[in-house]
C-alpha angles and dihedrals in degrees: 000000000000114000122204122202109219127191105216118204109172091177117183140332116348090011089071089055103041102038096064089049091048089052090053090053092049091049090054091049089048092055091051096047100032095251125138130201131209107203119206108186123205124193095215110146144111088283088054088051091053089057101037105026094243138064094241137357121278090256094044097115092044088051093058098033096101097046117112091232144355118232103201124183116186140300130213133102136177110269095027113091114232093242089061095055090044098049097037100045120001101042095044090053092048093048098042094049098034094245097160101171143026099220117187119194115247126190125191113229121217114258097025113125118240095240091055091050091052092050093045092050091053091050096054097046 
């Protein structure tokens, strides 16, 4: 059985709700396809910043560097400007690990008019 080591960063808000559910889904997939996961959870978030003065520790990126993947939820919290969470957590992860894009899968549904699809695509980006 192949085991994958995953750095889990739920972050703030909705991330704390969806990441545990996503982990449950991955565990179910793992059982079906003989894959195991070793979850290492990190509390880095805007709430963490309020307590420690930074979004993650100085050695944060080095700590997660050798994981097979990063499962990141969301960041953003009242009282912490968006540019802080971006430049202290999200952008450093993207730059350090060459994560150049946040690509979300999109599927066109039959019967939906082209103009609606164009507008909807712009809204979710």
